[in-house]
N, C-alpha and C positions, 0 to 999 in steps of 0.2 A: 111358512115353514123357513126356519133358520137356513142359512146357506150349508153350513158342514151338515146339519140333520138332512138336507133335500140330496147332497151327495151321497150320503150313505142308503137313504132310501131309493134314490134311483128315478124318480117319478116319471121320466120317460120309458122306462120299460116294465113301472110297477104300477098297479091299480089301487092297491091298499096295502096300508103299513101293516095291517092285522094279519096275525098267524094263527091260524087254525091247527097246527101242530103242537103235539104234547111238547111239554118242557123236556129239554134234553135229547130232542129227537136229532138224528144227523142229517135228516132229509133238508132241514132249515139252510144247514151249511151248504149242502149241493146247490138249494136253490139260489143263494148270492153267487155260486162259484158260477153256474150257468149264464148269470145275468153280465157278469163282470167278463167272462169269454165273449159274449155278444157284443159289448159294449167296446172292448179292445179291438176287435173286428170290425166295427162299424157297421154292423149289418142292421138294414131296416127290418123293423119288427112285422111290418106289413107283407114283406116278402116270405115271413115263417108260419109255419103250422106247427101247433103243438097239438100232438095226439096222446089223449089218457086213455088207460084201462080203468081199474077201480082196484082201492088201496090207499094206503098213506100216502104214496106219491103223486094221486090225482090231485092233492090238496096243493102240489107245489105251481103248476102252471095255472090253474083254475082255484081261487079268483086272485092269484098274485100278479099274472103277468098281464100287462096290458097288450094282447096279441089275440089273433084267432086260436081257440081251443075245441078241439075236436072231441068230447067225451065219449067213451064207447063203452061196450059191454064187457065184462070181467074177461080176461085173456084174449081179447079179439083186437087189441090196438093196432098190431101191425097189418091185419086184415082192413082195416078201415084206412089205414095209411098208405097200403098197398092202392086202394081205389082213389085216393086222393090225389095221389103222385101219377097215376096213370091219365086222371082226369086233367091235371095242371102240372106236367112236369117242370114246370119253374118254381114250384114252392119248394122250399128249404125245411124238411122235415125233421123234427126232434121231439123224440117220445124219452121221457123220465118213467121207468116202469118199476113195480116191487119184482121182488125174487119170485114170488106166488103168483103174481099177476104174469109175467113174462116166462118164469120157465116151468112151473107145474101148469095153471089153466092154457097158457097159451104158447108152450112147448114148441108144438107142432107149426103155428103161425112161425116162431122164432127161426125155426132151423131152414123152415122153406124161402122165408125172407132173405136169409144170410144166402142160401144156395142160389136165388136170385140175383144176388148181388144189390139189391134194392138201394137206391141212393137214399137212406137215411141215416141219422144219426141217433144210436140208442144208447142211452145211459141206463143202467140196472142200478136201482137205489137197493142194494143187500143188506138187510137188517137181519138177516138170517132166521126170520120168524113170518108168519102172517101177522101182521101189526094191526091193521085193522079191524078183522073179523072174529080176533077173540083170542090170538097168540099159538095158533095151531102150526105143527111141524112142517117146514117148507123142503124144498126139494136143496137148500142151501145151507139150512139146519147142521151145526156140526153135529157130528158123531158123540153121542152121550149127552149132549144138552138135553136139559127139560123144557118143554113145552106144554100146552094145553092138551094136545094128544098124544103125548109121550111121557107120562108122569114119571116113569122109570127111567129115562133117556132114551134119545133118538136112536135107535139099533144100526142105521144105515150111514154109510156114508155118502158126504154131499156133492152133488154135482159140481164140476169145474167147469163153470159156465163159459168162461174166455176159450178154454180148450174146444167146447160143444161149437160154439159158434165160428172158431178157426177152422175146425174140419168141416163144417159146413159150408164153407167159402167166404166168411167175410173179408173186406179188404184191410181194414185197421182194427186190431183188437188191443186193449190196454186197461190196467185194473191199477188201481190206487184208493187209498183209504182216505177217510175225511181229515184224518192227520197229516195229509200231503198236500193242501190245498193248493198252492202255486204248480204244482206237478199236474193237479187235476184241471184246473184252467187250462193251464198249455195243452193238455190232451184233448180236452172239449174242443179247443180253437183248430187243432189237426183234426179233429173228428168231422169237424162243420166244414172244412175245407178238404178233404176227403171225397174225391166221387165214389159212390158204390157205398156198402154196409159198412159203417163204422161203428164199431160196440165197444163202451166203455163200462166196466164194473166199479162202481163207487163203493167201496165197503163203508156201510152205515152203521149206524146203532138205533136200537130201539129200548129205553130204560121201562118204558111200560109194561110191554109184552116179555122180551128176552131177558132184559136185564134182572127185573124182581123175580123172575122164575128159578135164574142159576146165581142167586146170592149176589147179583152185581147191582148192588140198590142205589148206586148215584151214577150220574152220568161220566162223573170223573174215572169211575171204576170201568165202566166200560170203555172208555177211551183207553185204558191201561191195559184191559183187555186186547183189545185192538193193536195197542203197539205192540205187545208180546206177540200176537199171532202175525201179524203182518211182516215181511223182510223184503228186500229188495231183490232183483235179478243177481245183482254181485255178491250179495250177501249170501245167497242159495249156492253159489258155485262153490262146489266142494262138498257140499254137505251130505249126509248120505240118506236112501230113503228112510230109515228110521229118524233121522234127524228132521227130515221135511216134511213128517207124518202130518203134523197137527199144525202147519205154517200155511200162510196164503203168500203167496209170491207177488209182489206187485212190479209196475214198470209197463212198458210198450212191448207186448208180446207179439206182434204183427203190425208192422208199417209199412202200408202202402202195399206195394207190388210184393214184398219181401217175405 
């Protein structure tokens, strides 16, 4: 393997260069950012356990990462993670989970893991739809968006997952989009070093299910959609509730004990 390619591939962390993700899927970006954060912190992968649920996010650690991965039932990742942490408190646990898996199917496990302030790093890959199972509406689907189960538009407002886990007791809470890669790396590093329940919402995208149903037919159009919807905390200051209605605020929302 050429030196420059080996540096890009990061063979010390990845077990295969092949990606099972759809073309344009935002989760592949998050995959690279997780490994870059681990690399910059010089964490030994033997000390880590990646805990998966079911969905598009499960393809990120498995079979991509050269590490121990616990593949679990749909929505039950944090229950299994809790058992693993109680059995071996030295494990550094990271879960990259989808919005349907974590917020819909596994919502109860999520709020109680945050309430107990379990020492986990959780990254929510929010692509606003059930990507793997057919494009059904999710708890994070924007109001009015078209999905396989809301062909006339989603009639319900989406969950603010960051507010949910913050209210439940999480120690660290942040949200960034895949258009903010360096901030996401910084946030993942911080989460991995923060004792307690650390939660990052990574605004991702799904051209296959969300994009094609909402006339966002290319990854570029979806990136523009994310760029228009996401604003920083500073940009949100002074805006009226009406102006903030369809916006997604990014940044660190709870930092450690603050």
